[in-house]
N, C-alpha and C positions, 0 to 999 in steps of 0.2 A: 747837215752833221750825222754821221753813221748811229743807227741803232745802236746802243752799247751791248748789246749781247751776242747782236751779230759780229762786232766787233772782236768779241772776244774768241766766237766761235771760228773766224779769219783767224787770230793769234793761235789758236788751238791748231786747226787744220795745219798752217804754215810753221809750224812746229814739228809738225810730225817728221818722225826719221827715215824720210825716203830720199833719193834720188835726183833733188832738186835739178841738181847742176844739168840732167840731163835736158832742161828746159832751158836753158841760157842761150839767149837771142833765137829762140826758135819762134813757130807762127803755128797757133792751134785753133783750129775751125769748130766751131761748137752751132751744131743745128738745133733748134727750138731754143737758142738762148734763154728767150722771155720764161720757161719753163722754173717751175720751184728748184729743182733740182741742178739743172743746168747753170742758172742763173748762180745759184750759189759757188759754182765751182767758176762762173767766171769773177766772182769776186772773190774767189782765194786765189787765182792765178794774177790777178791785179795787184793783192798783196803781197805776194813772194815781190813783185817791182816794186813796193814802196820798203819792203825789209833790205832792197839792195843788195840782195845777195850774189847777184850777177847780173851780166847782161843780161838787158831786157829782154823778156818776151811779151810777144803779141799773139793778143786776140781778137779772132773772127767772128763776131757774133752775128749768126744767120740770123732772122727774124719774119715773122709775117706782117706782125702789127708794129707798125715804127713807133706809135702815139707810146704804146704798152710801152715799148723798148727804151723810150727817151725817159718814161714816168721812171721803169725801173733799174735802172744805169743812171739816173739823175746826178746822185753822187760823182761820177766818173767822167762828167760833161768836159771835153776840149781834152780829153787825157789822147796823146799818142798813142798809148799802148792797147786801145780798143776802136775796133771798125764795126758798126754797125751796119750789116749789108740787110736789105728787106728783101727774103727771094722765099719763093714755096718751094721745098723741095720735092716737092712732086713733078715740077716741072724744068726740063733740062734748063742745067743752073749756068750762070752767068756770074761770074766770080773775078775777081780781082787776079794780075798775074804775079799776085804774092807768092812765094815761095811756101809752100805748105808743109805744115813737119807731123801735125799729128790732126785727126778728125775726132772728135767725140759727136756720135749721131744719136741725140737724144729729142729729136723732133717725133713730136706724138700725143695724141689725145689718152691720156692716162684715166680720166674721171668717166669713173660708169653713167654719167646723167649722159653725157654724148651716143653711148654705145646703140641706144635706142633713135635719139635723134640726128647723128649724124655718123652711123658706121661706113658708108665710103670714106669719110675725112679722117676718120678711126683708122682703117685697114691701111692705107692707102702709102703714106708717110713711113711705114715699116717697110713697106713692099719695094714702090717706084722710088722713094726717096730714100732706103738704101740704097738701089741699084744706083741711081744717080750719085750719090756720094763713093761709093765702092770705085768707081769710075772715076770718079777725081779724084779718088786716094791714089788710086795705080795710074794717071797721069801725072801726078805732081812726086810719085816714088815719096810717099812719105812712111813715118817711120813706127806707127802706129796707128789702127784703126778701132775705136773701141766704140762697142755697139752697146746702147741701154735695150734690152729685154725685159722679163717681165718673170715674176712668180707666177702669173694668169698660164702659163704654157706649160704649166706642169697638170692642169688640169685638175681632177677630181683621183685621189689617193687612196681607194678604198677605204678603211675606217682613220686613217691619219691619226694613226698610233705613235710614229717613228718618226725622224727630222727628214727632210727633202736633201737627198743626194741629187750634184747635177747628173746622174745618168738615172735618175728616176722617172716614169715616163706615165701620164694619165691620162685619161679620158677627156678629150672634149667634142663636141658634138657640132658640126661645121655647120649645121642645118638652123642652129639657134642663134639667131641677129647678134649676142651678146657676146660669141666664139669671135666677133669681127677683128677686134683687140688681142685676143690670144693666139688667134691666128692667124693674125699678119705679125705677130712678134715671133712665133714659130718660121714663118718663111722669111723674115729678116735675118733670122739667126742661119736659118740653109744657106741665105744668099751670102752673105760674110763667112761662113766656111766654104761654100764651093768656090769665092774670088779665092780663099788663102789653099784652097788646094789646087787650082787650076792654073793661079799666076802668081803664087808665094805673096800676095798679099798679107803681111800681118794681122791679125786682129784678134780682138779677145774682144770678149762678151761677157757682160756682167745680167746677174737676175735678181732686181733689186725685190724685197718684199717691204709691206708697208714702210715707207719711211715719211715723217715729220719736222717739222720744225719752224722758226721763224720765214715769215715771207710766203707760206701757202696760201693759196685763195680761200678764205674762209668760205665762200659759195661753191670748195671744190664738190660737194655732192659726196666724198666717201665720208665714214661715219664719223672718224677722228675729228675732221673737219669743224662736220657739225658740233660736236659736243665743246671745243673749243671758243667757236663760234656763242654757243650758247653761255657759258663762262662771261666774255665779255660782254654780252646782252643782258645779263642777269637775267636769264631763262632757267628756267626746270631744264636739265638732260632728256631728251627723249627717244629710246629705243624704239624702233620703228619693224624690229623685229626680237624673237624672244631672246636674242643677246646671246646666244650659247657658243659662237662662230669663235672660235681661236684664231686671233692674228698674231705676230712676232712683230714688234714697233723697234724702228732704229731710230735712233736722233741726226738729224742732218748732217751735223759738224763728222759727226760718226763715219756716215754714207760717204761722203766726199774724200775722207782721208783713205776708204778702200776702194774707190772707184779708180783716184790719183795711183794708188799700189798697182794696181792690175793694170793701167795706161802704162805705168814708169816700170814696172816689176814683174806683169804677167808674162806666161808662156804663150807665146803666139799660136792663136787656133785653138784656146783653153776656152772653159765658160765658167765663170764662177757665180754663186748666191752670193749674194751682200744682203744680210738681213744681223737682225740682235734675238739668237734664241733665249735668251737673259729673259729678255724683254715680251716672255709671249702668255698673251694674259683673254680671256673670253672678252667679248664687248660690252657685255653687262658690268664685270670688274671692272673694264677700264673706264665707263664712266661713273662708278660707281668710285675709284681712284681719283678721278678729275676731283668730283665732288670734294671730296676729301681733303684736297690742295687748297681750299678757299672756304672752310667751316664758316667765316664771318656773312659767306653769302648768302648760308640758308636756301642753299639748293636743293633739289629733289631728282633723284631719276622716276621719268614717269612712263608707263608703257603706251604707243601710241601704234598698234601691228600698221603695217602698210598698206594702202589700198590695192588690187591686184592691176587698176588701170594706169599705175603712178607708171611715168615715163622713165623712172630708175629701174636699171633691171639690176636686180642685186645678186651676187655671187652664188653659186653653187657649192663650192668648197668649205669645207664644216672645218677645216682646220689646216692652217699654213704657217710651216715653220721650219725654216733651215736648217740644214748643216752645213756649217760655216768650216769645217775640217781643210777644206780644199785652199780657202783664201785664208785660213792663218798660218798655213808654209810662205805666204808672202808677206808675214809679219804684221798680219791686221788684224784687231779685236776691237770688237763696239767698246766702247769706255764707260757712256753715259746711262745709267741707270732710267726706267721710264719715270718715275717722279720725278726726278731733276730735269728728265728731257722736255717733258708736259708744263711742268713750271717755268722752264725756262720759255717753250712756245709762248706761253697766255701771257707770260710778261711782258716778254718784245713787244706784243699788239697793244697791250697796256700803257706802254709807254710812251 
């Protein structure tokens, strides 16, 4: 049985006013499909078939870990509209002969816990993987290629006092190992736009800001995952810094509607921020907000500054909050406020 909160999210996504008919009878290849965000997109696309709005679409889920995929997509076992393929995007692709209409490239290690321990594995899917999928997309003459980039590509933006626009450029030190993620995403973006320029391959790029919701890994390593895990296990929430950094938090159902808006309505060759600037607050304030959602647990926020030899490489970006004026022109705006979003997230795990 599917989690009731996820079920509500899928209904919310598929009720969005999007040109869903473009997907009728289409095949969508999604790389990194085991991941939190792409797996939600897989669920939303298959839910469209359940609503019987049009001739069925088909999803090809590209994964590296078969066992994880079988567990992640257990609800869709034996469905003909989902094909799971075990394939590392960093090696030459061996795909079925299916006609592919859309590619969503989301294969990447996004958790900071990997930046120190596996920087090569973090960098390569965004470069070699992007190249391999772009070549496949050109071969299949696809309708659109959607690349998952990251807000990290902006680097440090001065005092961070204003919303970040798509044409803003900040500083990233390529000689620091944590840059394996941001520089990989920057290179992936350049590859996409190069294929658009030279081969007229229709591409779009989204830059997600902090996104959360049911189904993310509780051991993800990012601070909001730690906080949710603490609440579930009835532990005090631990701040491992001064908690002054400000982030914009977007609920996953809003994110998926935004991503699919770009896939189906975005202008080819364009980049779009995807986040919720109305849900921007400091990490300390987020901890207090989450504690306040469950006063009966009597949890506290405690500070334990992270040791320097910890393998987690903290971000140097003090404030990260997007301007979403560009994506709003496609008709998208976030709906879920941060209290509702985190309440839904925690309840989904508790249930």
